[in-house]
MDAnalysis code that builds the backbone (N, CA, C; Angstrom):
import MDAnalysis as mda
import numpy as np

u = mda.Universe.empty(342, n_residues=114, atom_resindex=np.repeat(np.arange(114), 3), trajectory=True)
u.add_TopologyAttr("name", ["N", "CA", "C"] * 114)
u.add_TopologyAttr("resid", np.arange(1, 115))
u.add_TopologyAttr("resname", ["MET", "SER", "ALA", "ALA", "LEU", "THR", "ILE", "ALA", "THR", "ILE", "ALA", "THR", "ALA", "ALA", "ALA", "ALA", "VAL", "GLY", "SER", "THR", "GLY", "TYR", "GLY", "ILE", "TYR", "SER", "GLY", "GLN", "LYS", "GLN", "GLN", "ALA", "ASN", "GLN", "LYS", "LYS", "ALA", "LEU", "LYS", "GLN", "GLN", "ASN", "THR", "ALA", "GLN", "GLN", "THR", "ALA", "GLU", "ALA", "ASN", "ALA", "LEU", "SER", "THR", "GLU", "ARG", "LYS", "ALA", "GLU", "THR", "ALA", "SER", "ASN", "ALA", "VAL", "ASN", "GLN", "LYS", "THR", "PRO", "ASN", "VAL", "ALA", "ALA", "ILE", "LEU", "ALA", "ARG", "ALA", "ALA", "THR", "LEU", "GLY", "SER", "ASN", "GLY", "ILE", "SER", "SER", "THR", "MET", "LEU", "THR", "GLY", "PRO", "GLY", "GLY", "VAL", "GLY", "THR", "GLY", "SER", "LEU", "ASN", "LEU", "GLY", "LYS", "SER", "SER", "LEU", "LEU", "GLY", "SER"])
u.atoms.positions = np.array([
    [45.700, -37.532, 92.191],
    [45.463, -36.467, 91.283],
    [44.367, -36.802, 90.300],
    [44.259, -37.985, 89.986],
    [43.245, -38.451, 89.059],
    [41.865, -38.208, 89.616],
    [41.675, -38.424, 90.910],
    [40.369, -38.198, 91.531],
    [40.043, -36.721, 91.526],
    [41.031, -35.896, 91.781],
    [40.820, -34.449, 91.776],
    [40.491, -33.975, 90.378],
    [41.118, -34.549, 89.391],
    [40.854, -34.198, 87.997],
    [39.456, -34.630, 87.609],
    [39.049, -35.819, 88.033],
    [37.713, -36.332, 87.734],
    [36.652, -35.455, 88.390],
    [36.886, -35.064, 89.633],
    [35.919, -34.213, 90.340],
    [35.829, -32.854, 89.656],
    [36.973, -32.321, 89.253],
    [36.987, -31.028, 88.566],
    [36.270, -31.130, 87.223],
    [36.436, -32.240, 86.511],
    [35.768, -32.452, 85.227],
    [34.273, -32.569, 85.422],
    [33.875, -33.311, 86.455],
    [32.449, -33.477, 86.740],
    [31.841, -32.135, 87.146],
    [32.554, -31.374, 87.933],
    [32.059, -30.070, 88.366],
    [31.926, -29.133, 87.176],
    [32.899, -29.183, 86.290],
    [32.844, -28.352, 85.084],
    [31.673, -28.773, 84.209],
    [31.480, -30.083, 84.036],
    [30.370, -30.594, 83.231],
    [29.042, -30.216, 83.861],
    [28.941, -30.316, 85.184],
    [27.703, -29.952, 85.880],
    [27.425, -28.468, 85.719],
    [28.454, -27.665, 85.793],
    [28.292, -26.221, 85.608],
    [27.837, -25.918, 84.187],
    [28.385, -26.648, 83.218],
    [27.992, -26.441, 81.824],
    [26.533, -26.836, 81.594],
    [26.131, -27.969, 82.184],
    [24.746, -28.425, 82.057],
    [23.807, -27.430, 82.729],
    [24.203, -26.978, 83.926],
    [23.389, -25.986, 84.645],
    [23.274, -24.695, 83.868],
    [24.363, -24.274, 83.281],
    [24.379, -23.048, 82.493],
    [23.500, -23.193, 81.259],
    [23.569, -24.348, 80.605],
    [22.736, -24.611, 79.428],
    [21.254, -24.653, 79.817],
    [20.983, -25.324, 80.924],
    [19.592, -25.406, 81.403],
    [19.036, -24.030, 81.725],
    [19.838, -23.214, 82.394],
    [19.390, -21.869, 82.716],
    [19.206, -21.030, 81.455],
    [20.089, -21.239, 80.486],
    [19.965, -20.517, 79.210],
    [18.658, -20.852, 78.501],
    [18.294, -22.140, 78.506],
    [17.041, -22.573, 77.880],
    [15.853, -21.982, 78.623],
    [15.904, -22.079, 79.965],
    [14.815, -21.541, 80.786],
    [14.661, -20.034, 80.567],
    [15.775, -19.345, 80.564],
    [15.762, -17.895, 80.380],
    [15.224, -17.523, 78.996],
    [15.627, -18.283, 77.987],
    [15.149, -18.031, 76.620],
    [13.645, -18.240, 76.506],
    [13.128, -19.293, 77.133],
    [11.688, -19.558, 77.078],
    [10.914, -18.479, 77.824],
    [11.458, -18.059, 78.947],
    [10.805, -17.003, 79.719],
    [10.788, -15.697, 78.922],
    [11.893, -15.399, 78.268],
    [11.978, -14.188, 77.449],
    [11.002, -14.269, 76.274],
    [10.877, -15.431, 75.660],
    [9.949, -15.609, 74.544],
    [8.503, -15.401, 75.014],
    [8.179, -15.931, 76.182],
    [6.835, -15.753, 76.736],
    [6.566, -14.277, 77.015],
    [7.562, -13.578, 77.550],
    [7.408, -12.142, 77.812],
    [7.225, -11.358, 76.518],
    [7.942, -11.742, 75.466],
    [7.805, -11.073, 74.170],
    [6.410, -11.291, 73.582],
    [5.895, -12.521, 73.701],
    [4.549, -12.803, 73.199],
    [3.512, -11.980, 73.964],
    [3.690, -11.891, 75.267],
    [2.767, -11.116, 76.101],
    [2.821, -9.641, 75.708],
    [4.022, -9.123, 75.504],
    [4.187, -7.721, 75.116],
    [3.576, -7.462, 73.740],
    [3.728, -8.411, 72.817],
    [3.153, -8.262, 71.482],
    [1.625, -8.236, 71.553],
    [1.070, -9.108, 72.383],
    [-0.391, -9.134, 72.540],
    [-0.886, -7.811, 73.122],
    [-0.169, -7.289, 74.120],
    [-0.548, -6.004, 74.709],
    [-0.439, -4.874, 73.691],
    [0.585, -4.934, 72.863],
    [0.777, -3.903, 71.844],
    [-0.352, -3.961, 70.821],
    [-0.739, -5.161, 70.393],
    [-1.837, -5.309, 69.432],
    [-3.145, -4.790, 70.014],
    [-3.399, -5.100, 71.276],
    [-4.609, -4.613, 71.939],
    [-4.606, -3.089, 72.017],
    [-3.481, -2.519, 72.374],
    [-3.370, -1.064, 72.463],
    [-3.562, -0.413, 71.096],
    [-3.016, -1.036, 70.056],
    [-3.151, -0.491, 68.701],
    [-4.609, -0.546, 68.247],
    [-5.295, -1.649, 68.520],
    [-6.705, -1.759, 68.144],
    [-7.550, -0.738, 68.888],
    [-7.253, -0.536, 70.150],
    [-7.979, 0.456, 70.937],
    [-7.727, 1.858, 70.385],
    [-6.489, 2.140, 70.030],
    [-6.152, 3.457, 69.478],
    [-6.846, 3.685, 68.141],
    [-6.902, 2.658, 67.305],
    [-7.585, 2.790, 66.011],
    [-9.077, 3.018, 66.206],
    [-9.677, 2.309, 67.148],
    [-11.106, 2.484, 67.421],
    [-11.380, 3.890, 67.953],
    [-10.510, 4.371, 68.833],
    [-10.674, 5.727, 69.361],
    [-10.501, 6.775, 68.271],
    [-9.550, 6.558, 67.376],
    [-9.326, 7.510, 66.281],
    [-10.542, 7.543, 65.352],
    [-11.105, 6.386, 65.050],
    [-12.285, 6.326, 64.191],
    [-13.466, 7.016, 64.859],
    [-13.635, 6.777, 66.148],
    [-14.722, 7.417, 66.888],
    [-14.548, 8.934, 66.901],
    [-13.345, 9.384, 67.126],
    [-13.060, 10.820, 67.137],
    [-13.309, 11.426, 65.763],
    [-12.927, 10.696, 64.719],
    [-13.145, 11.186, 63.347],
    [-14.635, 11.318, 63.055],
    [-15.415, 10.330, 63.462],
    [-16.858, 10.386, 63.234],
    [-17.496, 11.533, 64.005],
    [-17.062, 11.736, 65.256],
    [-17.598, 12.841, 66.049],
    [-17.246, 14.181, 65.417],
    [-16.031, 14.314, 64.925],
    [-15.612, 15.558, 64.281],
    [-16.416, 15.806, 63.009],
    [-16.658, 14.755, 62.240],
    [-17.441, 14.901, 61.014],
    [-18.880, 15.294, 61.332],
    [-19.450, 14.686, 62.370],
    [-20.811, 15.028, 62.781],
    [-20.889, 16.476, 63.238],
    [-19.912, 16.914, 64.011],
    [-19.887, 18.301, 64.476],
    [-19.720, 19.259, 63.306],
    [-18.868, 18.911, 62.366],
    [-18.656, 19.749, 61.179],
    [-19.934, 19.847, 60.348],
    [-20.627, 18.720, 60.189],
    [-21.874, 18.729, 59.427],
    [-22.939, 19.553, 60.135],
    [-22.959, 19.515, 61.453],
    [-23.932, 20.293, 62.211],
    [-23.679, 21.790, 62.049],
    [-22.411, 22.180, 61.999],
    [-22.064, 23.591, 61.843],
    [-22.362, 24.060, 60.420],
    [-22.087, 23.215, 59.440],
    [-22.210, 23.601, 58.029],
    [-23.498, 23.102, 57.395],
    [-24.592, 23.137, 58.134],
    [-25.856, 22.662, 57.577],
    [-26.307, 23.572, 56.457],
    [-26.861, 22.952, 55.413],
    [-27.441, 23.713, 54.318],
    [-28.887, 24.005, 54.674],
    [-29.289, 25.250, 54.482],
    [-30.668, 25.623, 54.771],
    [-31.316, 26.113, 53.477],
    [-32.593, 25.831, 53.298],
    [-33.264, 26.280, 52.082],
    [-33.489, 27.783, 52.111],
    [-33.456, 28.388, 50.940],
    [-33.732, 29.813, 50.804],
    [-35.229, 29.967, 50.598],
    [-35.959, 30.065, 51.682],
    [-37.419, 30.087, 51.640],
    [-37.919, 31.307, 50.892],
    [-37.282, 32.447, 51.090],
    [-37.717, 33.678, 50.419],
    [-37.634, 33.527, 48.901],
    [-36.576, 32.930, 48.403],
    [-36.424, 32.746, 46.961],
    [-37.450, 31.761, 46.422],
    [-37.736, 30.715, 47.183],
    [-38.729, 29.726, 46.750],
    [-40.104, 30.358, 46.657],
    [-40.480, 31.126, 47.671],
    [-41.786, 31.792, 47.657],
    [-41.873, 32.839, 46.558],
    [-40.795, 33.593, 46.342],
    [-40.784, 34.606, 45.291],
    [-40.936, 33.961, 43.918],
    [-40.270, 32.853, 43.696],
    [-40.365, 32.157, 42.404],
    [-41.783, 31.623, 42.196],
    [-42.391, 31.054, 43.231],
    [-43.752, 30.540, 43.120],
    [-44.729, 31.671, 42.840],
    [-44.534, 32.818, 43.484],
    [-45.420, 33.965, 43.259],
    [-45.262, 34.496, 41.840],
    [-44.046, 34.551, 41.344],
    [-43.794, 35.043, 39.988],
    [-44.405, 34.106, 38.960],
    [-44.201, 32.826, 39.097],
    [-44.750, 31.866, 38.143],
    [-46.275, 31.814, 38.232],
    [-46.826, 31.958, 39.423],
    [-48.271, 31.932, 39.603],
    [-48.942, 33.138, 38.975],
    [-48.299, 34.299, 39.082],
    [-48.890, 35.505, 38.502],
    [-48.787, 35.500, 36.975],
    [-47.873, 34.752, 36.428],
    [-47.730, 34.642, 34.969],
    [-48.624, 33.554, 34.394],
    [-49.340, 32.861, 35.238],
    [-50.202, 31.800, 34.752],
    [-49.492, 30.466, 34.609],
    [-48.275, 30.407, 35.014],
    [-47.511, 29.161, 34.888],
    [-47.391, 28.553, 36.283],
    [-48.412, 27.909, 36.712],
    [-48.313, 27.230, 37.997],
    [-48.501, 25.745, 37.760],
    [-47.873, 24.969, 38.538],
    [-47.937, 23.531, 38.327],
    [-47.745, 22.817, 39.650],
    [-47.974, 21.553, 39.608],
    [-47.628, 20.716, 40.742],
    [-46.517, 19.794, 40.295],
    [-45.933, 19.153, 41.229],
    [-44.854, 18.245, 40.863],
    [-45.376, 17.031, 40.100],
    [-46.660, 16.707, 40.270],
    [-47.187, 15.498, 39.655],
    [-47.677, 15.709, 38.233],
    [-48.204, 16.883, 37.933],
    [-48.837, 17.080, 36.634],
    [-48.009, 17.885, 35.665],
    [-47.161, 18.740, 36.126],
    [-46.403, 19.588, 35.237],
    [-47.179, 20.850, 34.932],
    [-46.645, 21.765, 34.102],
    [-47.304, 23.045, 33.862],
    [-48.615, 22.926, 33.080],
    [-48.783, 21.878, 32.304],
    [-50.009, 21.725, 31.511],
    [-51.173, 21.169, 32.298],
    [-50.924, 20.653, 33.463],
    [-51.975, 20.049, 34.259],
    [-52.350, 18.691, 33.693],
    [-53.533, 18.191, 34.099],
    [-54.019, 16.897, 33.638],
    [-55.029, 17.137, 32.537],
    [-54.903, 16.379, 31.448],
    [-55.851, 16.497, 30.349],
    [-57.239, 16.046, 30.769],
    [-58.275, 16.740, 30.296],
    [-59.646, 16.388, 30.702],
    [-60.049, 15.032, 30.144],
    [-59.525, 14.613, 29.031],
    [-59.848, 13.312, 28.452],
    [-59.369, 12.154, 29.314],
    [-58.317, 12.354, 30.045],
    [-57.802, 11.262, 30.876],
    [-58.539, 11.149, 32.206],
    [-59.434, 12.098, 32.498],
    [-60.195, 12.050, 33.741],
    [-61.462, 11.220, 33.618],
    [-61.926, 10.962, 32.370],
    [-63.139, 10.175, 32.164],
    [-62.855, 8.717, 32.446],
    [-63.737, 8.096, 33.228],
    [-63.534, 6.704, 33.604],
    [-64.308, 5.727, 32.718],
    [-65.145, 6.198, 31.881],
    [-65.959, 5.297, 31.054],
    [-66.867, 6.110, 30.156],
    [-68.155, 6.008, 30.391],
    [-69.152, 6.737, 29.608],
    [-69.105, 8.208, 29.965],
    [-69.489, 9.011, 29.001],
    [-69.592, 10.441, 29.263],
    [-71.081, 10.795, 29.434],
    [-71.716, 10.287, 30.490],
    [-73.121, 10.534, 30.712],
    [-73.323, 11.076, 32.123],
    [-74.489, 11.591, 32.372],
    [-74.809, 12.096, 33.682],
    [-75.119, 10.962, 34.616],
    [-74.987, 11.194, 35.885],
    [-75.302, 10.170, 36.861],
    [-76.816, 9.911, 36.865],
    [-77.202, 8.678, 36.937],
    [-78.594, 8.302, 37.038],
    [-79.336, 8.273, 35.735],
    [-78.714, 8.566, 34.628],
    [-79.450, 8.504, 33.375],
    [-79.166, 7.254, 32.600],
])
């Protein structure tokens, strides 16, 4: 009976060791699968964010194209004609008074060749 008990004890111990070994192996395999799934999820999230940003930019570009501001050319020409007929015409560089004649002289106030 002692031999049968010893064999049963050894078999039980071997089963326990095998079960523990399989548990460790299974846990490591599961951990590797979780890491792989996490990496895939991160990649998918980054791709989704990039696609969302691209879609947002395209939508903004399309919206800007539809809502373009255009100059009112008729009003600009009418204003220039009104100011010109009143004697108030100017350029962007000089203003309504124009350039003073004193600032146009480069030196002597004499005729050429004299």
